[in-house]
N, CA and C atoms as a LAMMPS dump frame, in Angstrom:
ITEM: TIMESTEP
0
ITEM: NUMBER OF ATOMS
576
ITEM: BOX BOUNDS ff ff ff
-5.0000000000000000e+02 5.0000000000000000e+02
-5.0000000000000000e+02 5.0000000000000000e+02
-5.0000000000000000e+02 5.0000000000000000e+02
ITEM: ATOMS id mol type element x y z
1 1 1 N -69.585 -468.02 303.75
2 1 2 C -69.656 -467.597 304.587
3 1 3 C -69.546 -466.351 305.313
4 2 1 N -70.515 -465.616 306.096
5 2 2 C -69.934 -464.442 305.884
6 2 3 C -69.123 -464.205 307.603
7 3 1 N -67.878 -463.185 306.809
8 3 2 C -67.02 -462.416 308.112
9 3 3 C -67.342 -461.562 308.471
10 4 1 N -67.802 -461.295 309.888
11 4 2 C -68.122 -460.111 310.316
12 4 3 C -66.645 -459.019 310.583
13 5 1 N -66.055 -457.757 309.939
14 5 2 C -65.007 -457.324 309.986
15 5 3 C -64.816 -455.633 309.939
16 6 1 N -64.114 -455.225 309.991
17 6 2 C -63.825 -453.631 309.586
18 6 3 C -63.41 -453.522 308.418
19 7 1 N -63.994 -452.647 307.121
20 7 2 C -63.334 -452.015 306.132
21 7 3 C -62.897 -450.783 305.626
22 8 1 N -61.66 -450.302 305.746
23 8 2 C -61.011 -448.96 305.6
24 8 3 C -61.031 -448.583 304.358
25 9 1 N -61.445 -447.666 303.7
26 9 2 C -61.74 -446.991 302.268
27 9 3 C -60.753 -445.777 302.408
28 10 1 N -61.061 -444.832 301.504
29 10 2 C -60.644 -443.307 301.024
30 10 3 C -60.895 -442.892 299.903
31 11 1 N -61.397 -441.974 300.067
32 11 2 C -62.469 -440.996 298.736
33 11 3 C -60.563 -440.607 298.006
34 12 1 N -60.973 -439.579 296.986
35 12 2 C -60.116 -439.52 295.842
36 12 3 C -59.42 -438.101 296.898
37 13 1 N -59.823 -437.271 298.23
38 13 2 C -58.822 -436.911 298.443
39 13 3 C -57.379 -437.252 299.712
40 14 1 N -58.236 -438.63 299.868
41 14 2 C -57.046 -439.554 301.322
42 14 3 C -58.19 -439.611 302.425
43 15 1 N -59.524 -438.951 302.545
44 15 2 C -59.793 -438.829 303.656
45 15 3 C -60.654 -440.667 304.058
46 16 1 N -59.926 -441.213 304.841
47 16 2 C -60.403 -442.474 305.343
48 16 3 C -61.697 -442.824 306.183
49 17 1 N -62.016 -443.963 305.577
50 17 2 C -63.53 -443.889 306.334
51 17 3 C -63.578 -445.474 307.004
52 18 1 N -63.743 -445.767 308.559
53 18 2 C -63.979 -446.902 308.468
54 18 3 C -65.193 -447.591 308.823
55 19 1 N -65.613 -448.431 308.031
56 19 2 C -67.121 -448.888 308.392
57 19 3 C -66.812 -450.946 308.918
58 20 1 N -68.235 -450.429 309.672
59 20 2 C -68.18 -452.217 309.642
60 20 3 C -68.707 -453.09 308.584
61 21 1 N -68.492 -454.112 308.09
62 21 2 C -69.092 -454.57 307.184
63 21 3 C -68.809 -456.308 307.007
64 22 1 N -69.981 -456.744 306.595
65 22 2 C -69.796 -458.247 306.927
66 22 3 C -69.393 -459.067 305.181
67 23 1 N -68.334 -459.119 304.557
68 23 2 C -68.01 -459.638 303.493
69 23 3 C -68.459 -461.375 302.962
70 24 1 N -68.888 -461.632 301.685
71 24 2 C -69.232 -463.429 301.978
72 24 3 C -67.637 -463.481 301.558
73 25 1 N -66.804 -464.512 302.526
74 25 2 C -65.632 -464.754 302.086
75 25 3 C -65.934 -466.559 301.975
76 26 1 N -64.163 -466.85 301.722
77 26 2 C -64.036 -468.423 301.871
78 26 3 C -62.715 -468.943 302.161
79 27 1 N -62.814 -470.532 302.941
80 27 2 C -61.851 -470.105 303.893
81 27 3 C -60.599 -469.435 303.315
82 28 1 N -60.284 -469.78 302.136
83 28 2 C -58.974 -469.369 301.719
84 28 3 C -58.625 -467.88 301.662
85 29 1 N -59.65 -466.822 301.279
86 29 2 C -59.362 -465.317 301.95
87 29 3 C -58.777 -465.108 300.729
88 30 1 N -58.518 -465.202 299.787
89 30 2 C -58.411 -464.492 298.178
90 30 3 C -58.669 -464.06 297.419
91 31 1 N -60.559 -463.85 297.982
92 31 2 C -61.248 -463.087 297.11
93 31 3 C -62.679 -463.164 298.375
94 32 1 N -63.082 -461.818 297.824
95 32 2 C -64.463 -461.892 298.78
96 32 3 C -65.346 -461.136 298.19
97 33 1 N -67.188 -461.089 298.689
98 33 2 C -67.66 -460.35 297.89
99 33 3 C -68.431 -459.396 299.234
100 34 1 N -68.545 -457.738 298.65
101 34 2 C -68.808 -457.05 299.812
102 34 3 C -70.113 -456.542 299.077
103 35 1 N -71.305 -456.047 300.071
104 35 2 C -72.572 -455.682 299.516
105 35 3 C -73.234 -454.469 300.169
106 36 1 N -72.404 -453.251 300.24
107 36 2 C -72.774 -452.277 300.783
108 36 3 C -73.769 -451.313 300.204
109 37 1 N -74.542 -450.709 300.801
110 37 2 C -75.981 -449.946 300.392
111 37 3 C -75.375 -448.553 299.501
112 38 1 N -75.774 -447.993 298.297
113 38 2 C -76.011 -447.07 297.768
114 38 3 C -75.71 -446.09 298.386
115 39 1 N -76.189 -445.558 299.308
116 39 2 C -76.174 -444.738 300.4
117 39 3 C -75.149 -444.552 301.169
118 40 1 N -74.26 -445.821 301.101
119 40 2 C -72.888 -445.757 302.113
120 40 3 C -72.024 -444.897 301.604
121 41 1 N -70.983 -444.367 302.723
122 41 2 C -69.505 -444.158 302.592
123 41 3 C -68.878 -445.322 301.495
124 42 1 N -68.576 -446.738 302.104
125 42 2 C -67.698 -447.292 301.429
126 42 3 C -67.939 -447.664 300.132
127 43 1 N -69.534 -447.254 299.382
128 43 2 C -70.024 -448.009 298.532
129 43 3 C -69.19 -446.583 297.553
130 44 1 N -69.645 -445.312 298.041
131 44 2 C -69.191 -443.775 296.8
132 44 3 C -67.423 -444.337 296.785
133 45 1 N -67.004 -444.679 297.97
134 45 2 C -65.622 -444.632 298.489
135 45 3 C -64.31 -445.589 297.273
136 46 1 N -65.258 -446.759 297.372
137 46 2 C -64.884 -448.406 296.506
138 46 3 C -65.04 -447.88 294.897
139 47 1 N -66.255 -447.273 294.602
140 47 2 C -66.802 -446.561 293.57
141 47 3 C -65.808 -446.068 292.811
142 48 1 N -65.246 -444.714 293.485
143 48 2 C -64.163 -443.626 293.179
144 48 3 C -63.083 -444.065 293.174
145 49 1 N -62.395 -445.118 294.202
146 49 2 C -61.466 -445.388 294.663
147 49 3 C -61.024 -447.105 294.85
148 50 1 N -60.686 -447.665 293.697
149 50 2 C -61.047 -449.199 294.068
150 50 3 C -60.59 -449.69 294.687
151 51 1 N -59.714 -449.706 295.994
152 51 2 C -58.856 -450.25 297.019
153 51 3 C -59.697 -449.883 298.289
154 52 1 N -59.504 -450.862 299.123
155 52 2 C -59.672 -450.99 300.793
156 52 3 C -58.933 -451.823 300.884
157 53 1 N -59.37 -452.26 302.506
158 53 2 C -58.657 -452.912 303.373
159 53 3 C -59.733 -453.561 304.43
160 54 1 N -59.93 -454.821 304.519
161 54 2 C -60.797 -456.077 305.472
162 54 3 C -59.92 -455.899 306.485
163 55 1 N -60.326 -455.719 307.886
164 55 2 C -59.607 -455.733 309.263
165 55 3 C -60.779 -457.318 309.635
166 56 1 N -59.687 -458.238 310.357
167 56 2 C -60.121 -458.906 311.263
168 56 3 C -60.138 -458.222 312.768
169 57 1 N -61.247 -458.17 313.554
170 57 2 C -60.807 -457.558 314.811
171 57 3 C -61.632 -457.704 315.662
172 58 1 N -60.955 -457.749 317.328
173 58 2 C -61.95 -458.45 318.323
174 58 3 C -62.449 -457.157 319.324
175 59 1 N -61.878 -456.27 318.547
176 59 2 C -62.468 -454.792 319.821
177 59 3 C -64.203 -454.614 319.305
178 60 1 N -64.663 -454.916 320.179
179 60 2 C -66.404 -454.619 319.913
180 60 3 C -66.867 -453.18 319.898
181 61 1 N -66.161 -452.353 320.888
182 61 2 C -66.448 -450.721 321.449
183 61 3 C -65.938 -450.354 320.088
184 62 1 N -64.542 -450.808 318.955
185 62 2 C -64.529 -450.31 318.072
186 62 3 C -65.651 -450.367 316.791
187 63 1 N -66.274 -451.343 317.323
188 63 2 C -66.727 -451.83 315.838
189 63 3 C -68.507 -451.42 315.887
190 64 1 N -68.727 -451.166 317.37
191 64 2 C -70.329 -450.706 317.236
192 64 3 C -69.866 -449.07 317.045
193 65 1 N -69.011 -448.222 317.963
194 65 2 C -68.923 -446.939 317.44
195 65 3 C -69.067 -446.75 315.459
196 66 1 N -68.079 -447.94 315.232
197 66 2 C -68.356 -447.177 313.681
198 66 3 C -69.886 -447.454 313.145
199 67 1 N -70.07 -448.765 313.793
200 67 2 C -71.795 -448.682 313.407
201 67 3 C -72.664 -447.904 313.272
202 68 1 N -73.037 -447.117 314.297
203 68 2 C -73.909 -446.469 314.784
204 68 3 C -72.881 -444.711 314.489
205 69 1 N -72.403 -444.816 313.486
206 69 2 C -72.029 -443.328 313.408
207 69 3 C -71.125 -442.618 314.465
208 70 1 N -70.416 -443.355 315.796
209 70 2 C -70.178 -442.527 317
210 70 3 C -68.15 -442.317 316.746
211 71 1 N -67.771 -442.69 315.904
212 71 2 C -66.23 -442.757 315.918
213 71 3 C -65.89 -441.205 315.606
214 72 1 N -65.453 -440.701 316.743
215 72 2 C -64.897 -439.326 316.95
216 72 3 C -63.645 -439.112 315.937
217 73 1 N -62.64 -439.783 315.81
218 73 2 C -61.648 -439.771 315.161
219 73 3 C -61.539 -441.539 314.568
220 74 1 N -61.007 -441.179 313.378
221 74 2 C -60.656 -442.375 312.801
222 74 3 C -59.3 -443.277 313.566
223 75 1 N -59.337 -444.27 313.892
224 75 2 C -58.508 -444.897 314.84
225 75 3 C -56.811 -444.624 313.996
226 76 1 N -56.085 -445.503 314.96
227 76 2 C -54.884 -445.162 314.513
228 76 3 C -54.637 -446.091 313.544
229 77 1 N -53.678 -445.931 312.201
230 77 2 C -53.639 -446.089 310.886
231 77 3 C -52.406 -446.347 310.859
232 78 1 N -51.659 -447.548 309.822
233 78 2 C -50.312 -447.309 308.915
234 78 3 C -50.658 -447.349 307.296
235 79 1 N -49.683 -447.276 306.6
236 79 2 C -49.717 -447.28 305.669
237 79 3 C -49.845 -448.721 305.027
238 80 1 N -50.847 -448.88 303.785
239 80 2 C -51.301 -450.133 303.318
240 80 3 C -49.933 -450.584 302.682
241 81 1 N -49.419 -451.988 302.347
242 81 2 C -48.109 -452.244 302.096
243 81 3 C -48.219 -452.264 300.215
244 82 1 N -49.427 -452.527 299.508
245 82 2 C -49.386 -452.505 298.461
246 82 3 C -50.817 -451.689 297.484
247 83 1 N -51.418 -451.151 298.258
248 83 2 C -52.649 -450.531 297.628
249 83 3 C -52.391 -449.059 298.368
250 84 1 N -52.985 -448.415 297.476
251 84 2 C -53.09 -446.944 298.251
252 84 3 C -53.961 -446.787 299.292
253 85 1 N -53.941 -447.124 300.711
254 85 2 C -54.826 -447.553 301.828
255 85 3 C -54.543 -447.936 303.167
256 86 1 N -55.037 -447.764 303.726
257 86 2 C -54.599 -447.924 305.351
258 86 3 C -55.116 -448.968 305.987
259 87 1 N -54.398 -449.642 307.107
260 87 2 C -54.536 -450.698 308.05
261 87 3 C -54.52 -450.111 309.091
262 88 1 N -55.662 -450.507 309.902
263 88 2 C -55.88 -450.229 311.618
264 88 3 C -54.995 -451.156 312.556
265 89 1 N -54.095 -450.103 313.316
266 89 2 C -52.914 -450.698 313.741
267 89 3 C -53.408 -451.353 315.005
268 90 1 N -55.121 -451.424 315.393
269 90 2 C -54.787 -452.994 316.374
270 90 3 C -56.346 -454.031 315.693
271 91 1 N -56.172 -454.145 314.484
272 91 2 C -56.726 -455.162 313.674
273 91 3 C -55.669 -456.542 314.19
274 92 1 N -56.213 -457.51 313.888
275 92 2 C -55.878 -458.905 314.547
276 92 3 C -55.135 -459.171 313.028
277 93 1 N -55.529 -459.014 311.812
278 93 2 C -54.921 -459.423 310.278
279 93 3 C -55.549 -458.459 310.125
280 94 1 N -55.156 -458.716 308.304
281 94 2 C -56.344 -457.773 307.658
282 94 3 C -55.95 -458.607 306.052
283 95 1 N -56.277 -457.731 305.187
284 95 2 C -56.458 -458.212 303.575
285 95 3 C -56.747 -457.125 302.479
286 96 1 N -55.691 -456.391 302.265
287 96 2 C -55.629 -455.207 301.161
288 96 3 C -56.47 -455.917 300.213
289 97 1 N -56.864 -455.423 299.73
290 97 2 C -57.884 -455.47 298.412
291 97 3 C -58.291 -454.741 297.559
292 98 1 N -58.385 -455.328 296.325
293 98 2 C -58.485 -453.992 294.811
294 98 3 C -60.26 -454.829 294.235
295 99 1 N -60.924 -453.996 293.849
296 99 2 C -62.074 -454.079 293.388
297 99 3 C -62.193 -454.782 291.891
298 100 1 N -62.285 -456.75 291.707
299 100 2 C -62.642 -456.51 290.453
300 100 3 C -63.444 -456.295 289.827
301 101 1 N -64.853 -456.071 290.089
302 101 2 C -65.953 -455.804 289.785
303 101 3 C -67.021 -455.243 290.51
304 102 1 N -67.944 -453.97 290.493
305 102 2 C -68.582 -453.24 290.772
306 102 3 C -70.512 -453.357 289.947
307 103 1 N -71.198 -453.798 291.106
308 103 2 C -71.963 -454.351 290.006
309 103 3 C -73.653 -453.363 291.281
310 104 1 N -73.907 -452.328 290.814
311 104 2 C -74.762 -451.725 291.454
312 104 3 C -76.103 -451.108 290.481
313 105 1 N -76.471 -451.956 290.233
314 105 2 C -77.907 -452.192 289.455
315 105 3 C -79.342 -452.308 290.458
316 106 1 N -78.651 -452.749 291.841
317 106 2 C -79.722 -452.94 293.148
318 106 3 C -79.459 -452.044 293.768
319 107 1 N -80.277 -451.926 295.188
320 107 2 C -79.92 -450.582 296.05
321 107 3 C -78.627 -451.221 297.188
322 108 1 N -78.215 -453.073 296.659
323 108 2 C -77.272 -453.125 297.949
324 108 3 C -76.659 -453.678 296.862
325 109 1 N -75.048 -453.075 296.23
326 109 2 C -74.285 -453.155 295.307
327 109 3 C -73.478 -454.397 295.763
328 110 1 N -72.991 -455.276 294.451
329 110 2 C -72.294 -456.781 294.733
330 110 3 C -70.903 -456.047 294.637
331 111 1 N -69.987 -455.873 295.185
332 111 2 C -68.819 -455.535 295.03
333 111 3 C -67.686 -456.621 295.214
334 112 1 N -67.394 -457.837 293.971
335 112 2 C -66.13 -458.709 293.853
336 112 3 C -64.935 -457.961 293.999
337 113 1 N -64.245 -458.497 295.274
338 113 2 C -63.028 -457.414 295.236
339 113 3 C -61.887 -458.984 295.788
340 114 1 N -60.409 -458.965 295.167
341 114 2 C -59.342 -459.658 294.728
342 114 3 C -58.587 -459.003 296.318
343 115 1 N -57.92 -459.959 296.96
344 115 2 C -57.141 -459.82 298.027
345 115 3 C -55.56 -459.824 297.541
346 116 1 N -54.764 -458.716 297.854
347 116 2 C -53.695 -458.823 296.832
348 116 3 C -52.609 -458.465 297.693
349 117 1 N -52.724 -458.473 299.213
350 117 2 C -52.001 -458.766 300.294
351 117 3 C -52.711 -458.527 301.75
352 118 1 N -52.132 -459.625 302.4
353 118 2 C -52.604 -459.898 303.515
354 118 3 C -51.43 -459.574 305.243
355 119 1 N -51.501 -459.752 306.268
356 119 2 C -50.979 -459.375 306.943
357 119 3 C -51.714 -460.067 308.719
358 120 1 N -50.596 -459.763 309.214
359 120 2 C -51.044 -460.474 310.766
360 120 3 C -50.434 -459.514 311.744
361 121 1 N -51.353 -458.686 312.718
362 121 2 C -50.401 -458.431 313.756
363 121 3 C -50.339 -458.865 315.191
364 122 1 N -51.492 -459.235 315.329
365 122 2 C -51.717 -459.867 316.965
366 122 3 C -52.376 -461.331 316.758
367 123 1 N -52.549 -461.77 317.681
368 123 2 C -53.379 -463.118 318.023
369 123 3 C -55.088 -462.627 318.094
370 124 1 N -56.065 -463.483 317.233
371 124 2 C -56.953 -462.862 317.786
372 124 3 C -57.585 -463.282 319.336
373 125 1 N -58.65 -462.414 319.961
374 125 2 C -58.664 -462.992 321.57
375 125 3 C -58.833 -463.9 322.029
376 126 1 N -59.811 -464.382 320.672
377 126 2 C -60.57 -465.465 321.206
378 126 3 C -62.183 -465.378 321.386
379 127 1 N -63.048 -466.263 321.58
380 127 2 C -64.698 -466.272 321.252
381 127 3 C -65.014 -465.762 322.494
382 128 1 N -66.347 -465.035 322.961
383 128 2 C -66.192 -464.391 324.495
384 128 3 C -67.786 -464.088 324.003
385 129 1 N -69.043 -464.383 324.819
386 129 2 C -70.617 -464.421 324.426
387 129 3 C -70.38 -462.546 324.232
388 130 1 N -70.504 -462.166 325.065
389 130 2 C -70.747 -460.643 325.213
390 130 3 C -69.994 -459.977 324.13
391 131 1 N -68.812 -460.324 323.759
392 131 2 C -68.186 -459.951 322.047
393 131 3 C -69.504 -460.34 321.212
394 132 1 N -69.658 -461.405 321.144
395 132 2 C -70.665 -461.23 319.937
396 132 3 C -72.015 -461.197 319.848
397 133 1 N -72.745 -460.95 321.375
398 133 2 C -73.839 -460.339 321.362
399 133 3 C -73.777 -458.448 321.295
400 134 1 N -72.589 -457.853 321.678
401 134 2 C -72.782 -456.682 321.419
402 134 3 C -72.148 -456.396 319.304
403 135 1 N -71.79 -457.102 318.409
404 135 2 C -71.777 -457.27 317.39
405 135 3 C -73.277 -457.542 317.471
406 136 1 N -73.808 -458.546 317.811
407 136 2 C -75.561 -458.813 316.752
408 136 3 C -76.252 -457.961 317.137
409 137 1 N -75.782 -456.678 318.121
410 137 2 C -76.918 -455.624 318.826
411 137 3 C -76.095 -454.503 317.981
412 138 1 N -75.029 -454.538 317.182
413 138 2 C -74.766 -453.269 316.688
414 138 3 C -75.171 -454.103 315.303
415 139 1 N -75.058 -454.728 314.898
416 139 2 C -75.976 -455.236 313.519
417 139 3 C -77.539 -454.606 313.059
418 140 1 N -77.961 -454.925 314.614
419 140 2 C -79.461 -454.309 314.916
420 140 3 C -79.722 -452.775 314.891
421 141 1 N -78.417 -452.332 315.167
422 141 2 C -78.572 -450.873 315.177
423 141 3 C -78.8 -449.941 313.683
424 142 1 N -77.916 -450.825 313.236
425 142 2 C -77.615 -450.45 311.408
426 142 3 C -78.844 -450.527 310.248
427 143 1 N -79.906 -451.703 311.599
428 143 2 C -81.592 -451.763 310.696
429 143 3 C -82.124 -451.405 311.137
430 144 1 N -82.196 -450.351 311.63
431 144 2 C -83.367 -449.369 312.448
432 144 3 C -84.732 -449.437 311.482
433 145 1 N -84.013 -448.447 309.937
434 145 2 C -84.697 -448.67 308.975
435 145 3 C -85.519 -448.919 308.478
436 146 1 N -85.071 -450.752 308.761
437 146 2 C -85.588 -451.866 307.736
438 146 3 C -86.504 -452.489 308.785
439 147 1 N -86.086 -453.08 310.291
440 147 2 C -86.582 -453.662 311.05
441 147 3 C -87.653 -453.136 311.921
442 148 1 N -88.504 -453.906 312.122
443 148 2 C -90.065 -453.105 313.157
444 148 3 C -89.089 -453.03 314.4
445 149 1 N -89.599 -452.179 315.196
446 149 2 C -88.889 -452.153 316.395
447 149 3 C -89.356 -452.786 317.595
448 150 1 N -90.612 -453.635 317.312
449 150 2 C -90.479 -454.445 318.979
450 150 3 C -89.714 -455.392 318.121
451 151 1 N -89.147 -456.183 316.964
452 151 2 C -88.251 -457.026 317.03
453 151 3 C -86.703 -456.656 317.425
454 152 1 N -86.69 -455.504 317.047
455 152 2 C -85.554 -455.052 317.377
456 152 3 C -85.46 -455.007 319.024
457 153 1 N -86.03 -454.516 319.967
458 153 2 C -86.646 -453.947 321.464
459 153 3 C -86.066 -456.214 321.528
460 154 1 N -87.066 -456.722 321.455
461 154 2 C -87.226 -457.95 321.756
462 154 3 C -85.692 -458.717 321.456
463 155 1 N -84.718 -458.57 320.748
464 155 2 C -83.33 -459.213 320.159
465 155 3 C -82.497 -458.402 321.333
466 156 1 N -82.801 -457.118 321.297
467 156 2 C -81.436 -456.635 322.075
468 156 3 C -81.795 -456.955 323.62
469 157 1 N -83.145 -457.316 323.962
470 157 2 C -83.272 -457.385 325.889
471 157 3 C -82.802 -458.841 325.099
472 158 1 N -82.794 -460.047 324.304
473 158 2 C -82.237 -461.168 324.452
474 158 3 C -80.522 -461.103 324.948
475 159 1 N -79.926 -460.264 323.916
476 159 2 C -78.718 -460.044 324.147
477 159 3 C -78.148 -459.554 325.356
478 160 1 N -78.983 -458.742 326.24
479 160 2 C -78.599 -458.386 327.209
480 160 3 C -77.884 -459.489 328.19
481 161 1 N -78.726 -460.319 328.047
482 161 2 C -77.899 -461.045 329.625
483 161 3 C -76.908 -461.647 329.215
484 162 1 N -76.05 -462.333 327.752
485 162 2 C -74.759 -462.503 327.723
486 162 3 C -74.175 -461.401 328.15
487 163 1 N -74.539 -460.285 328.038
488 163 2 C -73.3 -459.23 328.005
489 163 3 C -73.106 -459.189 329.758
490 164 1 N -74.132 -458.706 330.7
491 164 2 C -74.205 -458.89 332.056
492 164 3 C -73.461 -460.34 332.44
493 165 1 N -73.35 -461.377 331.529
494 165 2 C -72.882 -462.244 332.475
495 165 3 C -71.467 -462.3 331.924
496 166 1 N -71.08 -462.291 330.919
497 166 2 C -69.555 -462.787 330.682
498 166 3 C -68.67 -461.122 329.818
499 167 1 N -69.206 -459.984 330.016
500 167 2 C -68.713 -458.833 329.137
501 167 3 C -67.596 -458.564 330.446
502 168 1 N -66.404 -457.701 329.547
503 168 2 C -65.608 -457.247 330.389
504 168 3 C -65.979 -455.356 330.062
505 169 1 N -64.751 -454.494 330.528
506 169 2 C -65.485 -452.916 330.191
507 169 3 C -65.636 -452.618 329.064
508 170 1 N -64.743 -453.037 328.114
509 170 2 C -64.99 -452.445 326.315
510 170 3 C -66.189 -453.283 326.183
511 171 1 N -66.499 -454.388 326.264
512 171 2 C -68.325 -455.245 325.533
513 171 3 C -69.363 -454.232 326.707
514 172 1 N -69.104 -454.155 327.886
515 172 2 C -70.229 -453.412 328.444
516 172 3 C -70.175 -452.197 328.424
517 173 1 N -69.054 -451.216 327.628
518 173 2 C -69.559 -449.714 327.122
519 173 3 C -69.831 -449.949 325.735
520 174 1 N -69.606 -450.831 325.152
521 174 2 C -69.881 -450.86 323.673
522 174 3 C -71.561 -451 323.476
523 175 1 N -72.148 -452.524 324.314
524 175 2 C -73.415 -452.545 324.536
525 175 3 C -74.626 -451.715 324.801
526 176 1 N -73.987 -450.959 325.764
527 176 2 C -74.36 -449.527 326.717
528 176 3 C -74.641 -448.39 325.22
529 177 1 N -73.967 -448.267 324.833
530 177 2 C -73.514 -447.281 323.529
531 177 3 C -74.771 -447.724 322.611
532 178 1 N -74.911 -448.912 322.364
533 178 2 C -75.437 -449.422 321.066
534 178 3 C -77.105 -449.254 321.533
535 179 1 N -77.311 -449.61 322.606
536 179 2 C -78.418 -450.038 323.327
537 179 3 C -79.158 -448.544 323.53
538 180 1 N -77.7 -447.544 323.88
539 180 2 C -78.854 -445.979 323.52
540 180 3 C -79.239 -445.573 322.721
541 181 1 N -78.443 -446.087 321.643
542 181 2 C -78.371 -445.109 320.29
543 181 3 C -79.894 -446.049 319.55
544 182 1 N -80.301 -447.724 319.735
545 182 2 C -81.437 -447.734 319.696
546 182 3 C -82.862 -447.208 320.584
547 183 1 N -82.426 -446.923 321.599
548 183 2 C -83.22 -446.77 322.42
549 183 3 C -83.79 -444.833 321.711
550 184 1 N -83.044 -444.444 321.564
551 184 2 C -83.107 -442.334 320.868
552 184 3 C -83.325 -442.996 319.702
553 185 1 N -83.116 -443.655 318.738
554 185 2 C -83.566 -443.882 317.677
555 185 3 C -85 -443.96 317.027
556 186 1 N -85.29 -445.112 318.044
557 186 2 C -86.808 -445.466 318.31
558 186 3 C -87.533 -444.339 319.188
559 187 1 N -87.312 -443.759 319.777
560 187 2 C -87.779 -442.469 320.495
561 187 3 C -88.539 -441.767 319.63
562 188 1 N -87.432 -441.613 318.566
563 188 2 C -87.529 -440.365 317.617
564 188 3 C -88.45 -440.821 316.505
565 189 1 N -88.763 -442.033 316.376
566 189 2 C -89.425 -442.367 315.337
567 189 3 C -88.761 -442.981 313.996
568 190 1 N -87.324 -443.235 314.195
569 190 2 C -86.107 -443.832 313.082
570 190 3 C -86.777 -445.054 312.856
571 191 1 N -87.863 -445.424 312.317
572 191 2 C -88.006 -447.401 312.428
573 191 3 C -88.95 -447.514 310.653
574 192 1 N -88.762 -448.626 310.829
575 192 2 C -89.603 -449.107 309.282
576 192 3 C -91.009 -448.771 309.654
């Protein structure tokens, strides 16, 4: 199963990168598989510094900003417990990991990671249709260079309804941010 979350990594000089990522996980959460594109900072960081933290979050505004490259600053973090890395203070729970293997023979790298420590900061907010809609819209925004424009617009329009019906202020702000990003990108011709 794929668990959508946020991965924090760092480069050789300690700069922190925060990126949404959907690793393939099992229920035990003792290991998982990441599949970043080789053009991503996450890939470069994990290749050079084989440690990171997978965060389970319910803040879709943070996730949306990270997905479309609109994080103005690194969110507040604290030092990971067992690895040279950082944990997001706003996470519900986190999984510190070490890269066990990295196969970059394909454009989308396969990184097998072993969890070396996990922690919990707070309860997950719970299910909300607007949060799921923002998550799906954010994923679409990262696929503008892959998917046809009409498919993206159709899906974004369908996702607008649950946001209109069930969103709080953060979900509305996140959806608007993603929608504006998609519209701007499509008008500039940044499509497949």
